[in-house]
C-alpha positions in Angstrom: -39.4 -14.3 -37.3 -37.1 -11.4 -37.6 -38.3 -10.0 -34.4 -37.5 -13.4 -32.5 -34.1 -13.4 -33.8 -33.4 -9.9 -32.7 -34.8 -10.4 -29.4 -32.6 -13.6 -29.1 -29.6 -11.9 -30.2 -30.1 -9.3 -27.7 -30.6 -12.0 -24.8 -27.4 -13.3 -25.8 -25.7 -10.0 -25.6 -27.4 -9.2 -22.3 -26.0 -12.5 -20.9 -22.7 -12.0 -22.2 -22.3 -8.5 -20.8 -23.5 -10.1 -17.5 -21.2 -12.7 -17.6 -18.5 -10.0 -18.3 -19.4 -7.8 -15.4 -20.1 -10.6 -12.9 -16.9 -12.6 -13.8 -14.3 -10.5 -15.4 -13.0 -8.5 -12.2 -12.5 -11.6 -10.4 -10.6 -13.4 -13.3 -8.6 -10.5 -13.7 -7.4 -10.0 -9.9 -6.6 -13.8 -9.9 -4.4 -13.3 -12.7 -2.7 -10.3 -11.1 -2.5 -11.0 -7.1 -0.8 -14.3 -7.1 0.4 -16.7 -4.0 3.2 -18.9 -5.8 2.6 -21.8 -3.8 6.4 -22.5 -3.0 7.1 -24.2 0.3 6.7 -21.9 3.3 9.3 -21.8 6.0 8.7 -24.1 9.1 7.6 -21.9 11.8 8.8 -22.7 15.5 6.6 -22.5 18.7 9.1 -19.6 19.7 7.9 -17.4 16.7 4.3 -18.4 16.9 4.2 -17.2 20.6 6.2 -14.2 19.7 4.1 -13.3 16.7 0.6 -13.2 18.8 2.5 -10.5 21.2 3.2 -8.2 18.2 2.0 -5.1 17.3 2.2 -5.3 13.5 1.8 -2.3 11.2 1.7 -2.6 7.2 2.2 0.7 5.2 1.0 -0.2 1.9 -1.7 -2.6 0.3 -3.8 -2.0 -2.8 -7.0 -3.7 -1.7 -9.4 -1.0 -2.4 -8.7 -1.3 -5.9 -10.7 -4.5 -6.5 -14.3 -5.4 -6.4 -14.8 -7.2 -3.2 -15.7 -6.8 0.4 -13.2 -6.0 2.8 -15.0 -7.5 5.6 -15.3 -11.0 4.1 -12.6 -13.7 3.5 -12.2 -13.8 0.0 -11.0 -16.9 -2.1 -8.5 -14.8 -4.1 -6.1 -11.9 -3.5 -4.1 -11.3 -0.3 -6.0 -9.3 2.2 -9.2 -8.8 4.0 -10.3 -8.2 7.6 -10.5 -11.9 8.5 -7.0 -12.5 7.2 -5.7 -9.3 8.9 -6.8 -10.6 12.2 -5.4 -14.1 11.6 -2.1 -12.1 10.8 -2.5 -10.3 13.8 -1.9 -7.0 12.0 -2.9 -4.0 14.0 -2.7 -1.1 11.5 -3.2 -1.4 7.9 -2.2 1.4 5.5 -4.9 0.9 2.4 -3.8 2.7 -0.8 -5.8 4.3 -3.7 -4.2 3.3 -7.2 -6.0 5.5 -9.8 -4.0 4.9 -13.0 -1.6 2.3 -14.5 0.1 2.3 -17.8 -0.5 -0.2 -20.5 2.5 -2.6 -20.7 3.6 -1.5 -17.1 7.3 -2.2 -16.3 10.0 -0.9 -13.8 11.9 0.6 -16.5 10.2 3.5 -18.7 6.4 4.0 -18.8 4.6 6.8 -20.6 1.6 8.6 -18.8 -0.7 8.3 -22.1 -2.5 5.0 -21.2 -4.4 3.7 -18.3 -5.4 0.2 -17.2 -7.6 1.2 -14.5 -10.3 3.0 -16.7 -11.5 -0.5 -18.2 -11.5 -2.0 -14.7 -13.4 1.1 -13.4 -16.2 0.2 -15.5 -16.0 -3.7 -15.6 -16.4 -3.3 -12.0 -19.3 -1.1 -12.5 -17.9 1.6 -10.4 -19.8 5.0 -10.3 -19.6 6.7 -14.0 -17.8 9.7 -12.0 -15.0 7.4 -11.7 -14.6 6.6 -15.3 -12.8 9.5 -16.6 -11.6 11.0 -13.1 -8.6 10.3 -11.2 -9.7 12.3 -8.5 -13.1 10.6 -8.5 -11.4 6.9 -8.2 -9.7 8.2 -5.0 -12.8 9.7 -3.6 -14.6 6.5 -4.2 -11.8 4.4 -2.7 -12.2 6.6 0.3 -15.9 5.9 0.3 -15.3 2.1 0.1 -12.9 2.1 3.0 -15.5 4.4 5.2 -18.3 2.0 4.3 -16.3 -1.0 5.5 -15.6 0.8 8.6 -19.2 2.0 9.2 -20.3 -1.7 8.7 -17.6 -3.6 10.7 -19.2 -2.8 14.1 -15.9 -1.3 15.6 -14.0 -4.1 14.2 -12.3 -1.9 11.8 -11.2 1.6 13.1 -10.7 4.5 10.9 -7.4 6.5 11.8 -7.1 10.2 11.0 -5.5 11.3 14.1 -2.8 10.6 16.8 -6.0 10.0 19.1 -7.1 7.6 16.8 -4.1 5.6 16.9 -4.3 5.8 21.0 -7.8 4.6 20.8 -6.9 1.5 18.5 -4.0 0.7 20.7 -6.3 0.8 23.9 -9.0 -1.2 22.3 -6.4 -3.8 21.0 -5.5 -4.3 24.8 -9.3 -5.2 26.0 -10.0 -8.5 27.0 -12.7 -10.6 25.0 -13.7 -10.6 21.2 -11.3 -10.1 18.3 -8.9 -7.3 18.2 -9.6 -4.5 15.9 -7.6 -3.4 13.1 -6.9 0.0 12.2 -7.4 1.4 8.7 -5.4 4.6 7.3 -6.0 5.8 3.6 -3.3 6.6 1.3 -2.3 7.2 -2.4 -0.2 5.6 -4.7 0.7 8.6 -6.6 -0.9 12.2 -6.5 -2.1 12.2 -10.0 -5.4 12.2 -8.6 -4.8 16.0 -7.7 -5.5 16.5 -11.4 -3.0 19.6 -11.2 -5.2 21.3 -8.7 -3.5 21.5 -5.1 -7.2 22.3 -3.8 -8.0 18.7 -4.4 -5.2 17.8 -1.8 -7.8 19.4 0.6 -10.8 17.3 -0.9 -8.5 14.1 -0.3 -7.5 14.9 3.4 -11.1 15.6 3.9 -11.8 12.2 2.8 -9.5 10.8 5.2 -6.4 10.5 3.0 -3.3 10.8 5.6 -0.5 9.4 3.6 0.7 9.9 -0.2 3.5 8.8 -2.5 3.8 12.0 -5.0 4.3 9.4 -8.3 3.3 5.8 -9.3 4.6 4.1 -12.5 4.8 7.4 -14.5 5.9 11.1 -14.5 3.2 13.4 -13.3 2.7 17.2 -12.6 4.3 16.8 -9.3 7.6 14.8 -10.0 9.2 12.3 -12.0 8.6 8.6 -11.5 11.5 6.0 -11.1 9.9 4.0 -13.9 8.9 7.2 -16.0 10.3 8.6 -19.3 11.9 11.7 -17.8 12.6 10.4 -14.1 12.9 14.2 -13.2 13.1 15.9 -9.7 10.3 17.4 -8.0 8.3 20.3 -10.1 7.3 23.7 -8.4 3.9 22.3 -8.1 5.5 19.0 -6.3 7.4 21.2 -3.7 4.0 23.2 -3.1 2.1 19.8 -2.4 5.1 18.5 -0.3 4.9 21.8 2.0 1.1 21.7 2.0 1.0 17.9 2.7 3.3 18.4 5.8 1.4 21.3 7.1 -1.7 19.7 7.1 -0.3 16.5 8.7 -0.1 14.1 5.7 2.8 11.7 5.6 5.1 11.9 2.5 5.8 8.7 0.9 8.8 8.4 -1.8 8.0 4.8 -3.1 8.2 5.1 -6.8 9.6 8.5 -6.9 12.6 8.8 -9.1 16.1 9.1 -7.5 16.1 13.0 -8.2 12.9 13.3 -6.6 13.8 11.3 -3.8 16.6 13.5 -3.2 14.6 16.6 -3.5 12.1 15.5 -1.1 14.8 14.5 1.5 16.3 17.8 1.1 13.2 19.7 1.8 11.5 17.4 4.4 10.4 18.9 7.8 8.7 15.8 8.9 9.7 12.0 9.1 9.6 10.7 5.6 8.6 7.0 4.5 9.3 4.6 2.0 5.9 2.7 2.0 7.0 -0.3 0.0 9.8 -1.9 -1.7 13.2 -2.7 -1.2 16.8 -2.0 -1.0 19.7 -1.8 -3.9 22.1 -3.5 -1.6 20.3 -6.9 -1.5 18.2 -6.6 -4.5 19.3 -4.4 -7.5 16.0 -3.1 -9.0 16.0 0.3 -10.0 12.7 1.1 -7.8 14.7 -0.1 -4.6 16.6 2.3 -2.3 20.2 3.1 -2.4 22.2 3.3 0.7 22.3 7.2 0.5 18.7 7.4 0.2 18.2 5.0 3.1 20.5 7.2 5.1 18.3 10.0 4.0 15.3 8.5 5.2 16.7 7.8 8.7 18.1 11.3 8.9 14.4 12.5 8.7 13.5 10.0 11.4 11.0 8.1 8.9 11.1 4.3 7.9 11.7 2.1 5.2 9.0 -0.3 4.4 10.2 -3.7 2.8 8.1 -5.9 0.6 7.7 -9.3 -0.1 7.5 -9.7 -3.8 10.0 -10.2 -6.7 10.7 -6.7 -7.5 11.3 -5.5 -3.9 13.5 -8.5 -2.6 14.5 -10.5 -5.8 12.3 -13.6 -4.7 9.4 -14.4 -2.8 11.4 -16.1 0.1 10.5 -14.2 3.5 14.3 -14.9 4.1 15.0 -12.5 1.3 12.8 -9.7 3.0 14.6 -10.2 6.5 18.1 -9.7 4.7 16.8 -6.6 3.4 15.4 -5.5 6.7 19.0 -6.5 8.2 20.8 -4.3 5.6 18.7 -1.3 6.6 19.2 -2.2 10.5 23.1 -2.7 9.8 23.4 0.8 7.9 21.0 2.9 9.8 19.6 1.3 12.8 16.7 -1.0 13.6 14.2 2.2 14.3 14.2 2.7 10.6 12.5 -0.5 9.5 8.9 -1.2 8.7 7.0 -3.6 6.9 5.4 -2.6 3.3 3.8 -5.6 1.7 2.2 -4.3 -1.4 -0.4 -7.0 -0.9 -2.8 -6.8 -3.6 -0.6 -4.7 -5.8 -0.8 -7.0 -8.9 2.1 -9.0 -7.0 2.9 -12.6 -6.7 4.0 -13.8 -3.1 4.8 -16.6 -0.9 2.2 -15.9 1.7 -0.9 -13.7 2.4 -1.4 -11.5 5.4 -2.8 -14.4 7.4 0.8 -16.1 7.2 2.7 -13.0 8.2 4.3 -15.2 11.0 6.6 -16.1 8.1 8.3 -12.8 8.4 8.7 -13.3 12.2 10.2 -16.4 11.5 12.7 -15.3 9.1 13.7 -12.4 11.2 14.5 -14.7 14.2 16.3 -16.7 11.7 18.2 -13.9 10.5 19.3 -13.3 14.2 17.0 -10.3 15.1 16.2 -10.2 18.8 12.8 -9.9 20.1 13.1 -6.2 20.9 14.2 -5.7 17.1 11.5 -7.8 15.9 8.8 -5.6 17.7 10.1 -2.5 16.3 10.6 -3.8 12.9 7.1 -5.5 12.8 5.2 -2.3 13.8 6.9 -0.2 16.8 8.5 2.0 14.3 5.5 2.7 12.2 3.7 3.6 15.2 6.4 6.0 16.2 6.3 8.1 12.7 2.7 7.4 12.0 0.9 9.6 14.8 3.9 12.2 14.6 3.1 12.6 10.8 -0.5 13.1 11.3 0.0 16.3 13.6 -0.4 19.4 11.3 2.1 22.0 11.5 
């Protein structure tokens, strides 16, 4: 009898564990990547027709963090290949998130805690990712490469300017769905684990863009949301120089104001702010000041505008359009881009299949067709190939 009780208890424990590993990742994501369900903008025939002719580039999503197949339409989150196609996205930047602090907030976070460890275990990722930030990024790179290999030329890997050109030519072909390009980036280079040689490993795995910090200060620089919020460290300066030499695009998103100033002062290549907003329309500390926007423009770079509350103080796509209008009026149309932060623990009004919402909002804000083409992807397509050329 005692043996049966023990076996029964073990069975209950195993069932509970199986349920946890099967259900918990989806439950967590549904609670973090939301669509708020508020009314969408009514889309005109003009906007629909224009949207179908655009070459759209989104500079940031965190989809690789979550346990789902990129090639299948999901019933949660904001992005997958079917929805990218439906939204007419030509090139998507997929970021690697390796660490987030407990109690994450925009004001002040320490680096002494991590939410992603439990997620890595719950998602049954390889054990090497449980205690290594570098291995988490390499795992994300492997996930993206596997999706590309299985997609039968529906998802193109972008490592070089030639890859961008090949993608654009393929999208002009007639018949069948248009392929979508995928470029791998990092949300903070804490994944280097303090060793600049690991940048070579990430580059070899396909990483072509990287922000230096995320929600906490690290060995490279201060974060906008860290405790010290300092500038570039000597290690950070070495990494920026190495990135530019290798042909990796430097992303200032989440960097402290001192970090941004340091990067802009030393940059030899176009710099991007992959996702966020502007202080002029949404005074949140993670958003760029006018001086910083001018600095990005001076490098020839672009500012990616997002769709969530922390970026635009709401979720209405008209707020996104107003932020983009501010950048246009301040430094010119050629420095605007999209930076959704889809699947980045954000609540938004629409998913990537409904990007025509932004096109309509820009029309309503008085943007011309040529300006919309530039903002929705043309500007990013100027910066990305240039940034991928090694020095």
